[in-house]
N, C-alpha and C positions, 0 to 999 in steps of 0.2 A: 410575509414572515420572513423572519431574520437565516437568512442562509445561512450562516456557521451556524445558529442553531439548528436547522435542518442537519447541517453537515452532521454535527457533533452528536444526533440523535441515532443520525447512519453509525456511527460508530460504535453510541450504546448495543442498539440491534443487531450487530455484525458481532460483537463480544458474545453477548448473553446469547443469540441465537446458533453463533457460531460453536460454542462450547458445546450446546446439547445436538449437535448433527455432526460435529468435529469428527470423528471416528468413522461417520458413516459416509461423509464426502469426500475427508481428503485420500483418499486410496485411488488413484491412475483405474480409468474406466477401463476392463480388460474386453469392452467390444469398439474395436478399431471403427471411428468413423470415415466412412469413404470419402474421397478429394470430391472435390466442387468443380466441377468443369462446365465450359461456357464462358463465351468471349464477355458479356456483357452480365458486373455481377452487381449486387445494391448490397452493402452490408450496413446493417446497425450494431454497435459497440456500447452496451452498457456497461461498463465497467472502467476506470482510467487505465488502469493493467492491463486488458485487455486491447484499448485503444492505443496505450505505448506499442504495445507489441506489432498491430496492423500499422500504423505510420511507420515505425522502423523495415516492416518488409514491403514498405511501397508502395501499398493499399489505402491508403490515405483519399485519393481521386474516387476510390468507390465507394468509400462512406457516404452515407445520405442521413444519418441520424447517430448522435451520441448523447450520450447525458449528459447534466450539467456538469459534472466536476472533472470528465474526462477534456471538454471544453475548457476548463479555467486552467488545466493541469497545461494544456496545449499552447493558451495563450500564455502563462509563466516563460514556457521554455519557446515561445516564439515560431510555431509550429501548425497555426491557425493556418498556415498559409497550403500548407498540405490538405487541406480540405478543401471541397465543394462551396463557392459562395452562398448557394442555399441552401447548405447543412442542414437540415432540422435539429433544434437541442432541446434534449426533454428535460424539464425542471427537477426530476428528481428521478430516483433510481428505481425505488420500491416506496409503492406496491409501481405495478408496470404498468405504463399506458399501453393497454392490449389493444385498443382502437384507433389510437394516434398510431401503433408500430402495423397494423393491418393497411392503415392509409398510405406510408410510405411504398407498398408492396416489397418488401425486401426480399432477394434469393436467401439469406442470413444472417439470425440477430446472433451476433454473438455476446455471451456473458457467462459471471463467476456464478456457479454451480451455491454457491455458500447465500450469493444477494435471491439468486434467481429460483432457489430451491422450489421454493413455495407455491409457482405461480406457471413451472412449465407443462403442467396437463394444460391448463387454460390459454396456456400460447399455443400449445400443439392444436388443442381445439380448434381455433381460430385459423389454423392451416399456416401458421408462421413455422418455418422451420428454423430449430437451433441447432449451433453450436456451443455447447458447455466446456470451460476450462475450469482448472481447478489450483491457478495458482498462488491466490491469495492462502490456501490452506500448507502453499509450501514451506519446509523445513530448511531447505537452502538455495543457494544458484544451481545446484546442477537439476533440482527440481522444476524449478522458472525454466529453465533453458529448456529443458525435455518438453514445455506445454508452447514454447516458441516453436520449437523443430515440428509438433505437434500441428498448428495451427499453419505455419508454411509448409508441411504435405498438406493438409485441407487444400490448402488455396493455391496449390500448384506453386508455392515460392521458396521451394527447398535452397534453393541455393542462397537467397537473401536470408534466411533464416541460418543457414550456418555461417553467412558473412555476420549475423547479429552475435550470434554467440559465440564468435572467434573477437570479435570486439568486446565483450562482455569482460570474457577471459582475461584481455590483454588488462584493462581497466583494472579489474579485480588483481593481477598480477603488480599494477602500477598501487594501489591502494594499499592494498590489503599488510597488517605490521602485528605485532605481536607485545604482549605485554602482564601485567598481573592485578590492572587495577580494578576495582568491583563496580559493576556499573549497575545501577538500578532503575531500570524505565517505565517511567508512571505514565500510565496511560489518559487515569479518569480517579477524578479524588470526589468519594461520595459525603455528603453534606454531614453524615456519623464518621467520618474521618477515614472508611476504605476505601483501599483504591485498588484498582484494576491493573494488572502488570502479564508480560509475556512472559513464558515458559520459556525452557529449553529445548519444546519440539515446534518452536513458533518461529518463524520468518526472523523475526526481530534479533533475538537470540544468535544469529548468524549474523549479523551486520556489528552486533554489540564484540562479537570474537574477530573477525576480521578486523574490527579497528582498533585491535590490540586490546580489548577489553575484557570483564568474565561476569556475566549475566552476575548477578547477586541471587536472581529467584531461576536459576539456570535448573532447580530440582523440581521446578513447577512441572506442572503440565497444561499445556493450552493457556489460555488466559483466563487467568483466577483473580479472583475478587477475598482479598485479604486485608485481617484485619490489622490496625496500627503497631499493634507490639511485635507483626513480622518484620516491619520495615524495621524498627527497631532493633531484632535481632540479626538480621542481613548487616546493617550497618555497613553501606556501599559506601566508600570512597568518592562517586560521583553520582548525582543525581539528574536524569533527564528528566525532565515533566512537560507533557501535552499542556498545552493552554486551553482553560475552560473559561468560554466564555471571553474571559479580559483578564489579563496580566496580574491589575490589583487582588483580583477574586481568587485566581490560583495560588497567588504569593499568602492571602491571607489564609485557605483552606490549607495550604500545605503546612505555613509557621504554626496551625492551630492543632498540628499533628503532634497528640499527645508523645511525650518523650523525644520528640523530632532536634531537640538541643542537645540530643546526646548522640547522634550521627553523625560520623565523620562528616562525612559530607555537606555537611549541616552547616557545623562547626570551622570547617575549612572553606567554606564557601565555594564550594562547586559545585554548584546546580545550574543547570541549564537548560532554559523554557524555549519548548520549541513553538513560537507563534505567528504571526500572517503567512500561513497558509507552507512552511516548511515543513512539517509531518507529512507534507505528500511524498517526500521522497523518502522515509521510514516505512509509510504506512502502505504504497503500492508495491506491490512485489513484480515489476516490470524492467524494462533496459534501464530507465534511471536510478533506479533503484542502488548502481555501483559506487553510487556518488553518496549515497549515504554511509557507504565505509568509509570513505575521505570523511565526511561529517562527523562520524563518533570518533575520528584517530583526533580531528580537530578537536575535540569536547576533550579527550580523554588526554590529549599534549595541552591542553590548555591554551589554545590558539583561536578558539572560540571566544564571541561574544555570550554570553550569558541570559542576554535575549534575541535569539535567534530569529530572524526576520528571515522572510523569501528573497528582501533584498540583498541582503548579503549573503548569501547561498548564490544568488546570480551572480555577485561581483567577488567572489573570493573562489567558491566550490567550480562555479562557472559549470552546470552539467549541461549538457549538450544530447539531444536525439536524435543518432544519425537517423538518414533512410538510405536503406539499400534497394 
């Protein structure tokens, strides 16, 4: 099966499923999980944002299994060497391969609530110990950093988590700016030209703001599916569009949205397409997301190419995942 299609299917699953359970799982847990003790630990990480955190906390050597998307992200930033050479790579996040996890005999399985929510009982019944994070439902960097600190405490890496948070804050201070251009982020365009976007309480809203823009759909809540007329009404200065399947098909859908010719971004040619895995920075709320602020800054200031590839990001944005 085409892995790009699988990835896009997961995006839709997260968006649609996430909207339904957002209010339930976005709240921080009131039950504090005890620290993990013992010299030898075996970690499985099933979400790219968590895998980033674990690598940055210096726990890569203890990871015995990761999902395909985590491994791909680590390849993009040249950090697969932080993992054991015999690490198991699961080809999908959902549904969870419970029997495969059991075979690895992990000390703990780390995963995102939004993706593992429906599998937790089955995993626990199989004798798997889980640590659930909530960064994918964070609204800002403070909440992401809180997740990192909690993870650091759980794995007795408190000092490393503090260093990581300090590093993130220094990058945010370096990259952040202000401005008044409106930016519409389009995550998915449907065949009927309805589209999904990120509201004001979604992490992408913070990226746009810190990058010097204003979210054109900041009054929306969560990820929302909107009719074409809402895009015309918002009339954004800049459009940032996730590529769907391929650039030609995405351009076709965008150009056939009724009334798109009247949108300022379209008339001025301020349309930027995220392709070739470039959305990893924007859609994974981990340490590397600080570079998404710089990406939005370059988009808003017109210094980014209109077709943004990972190759351009790697050479111009220069994302680097630190290890403490």
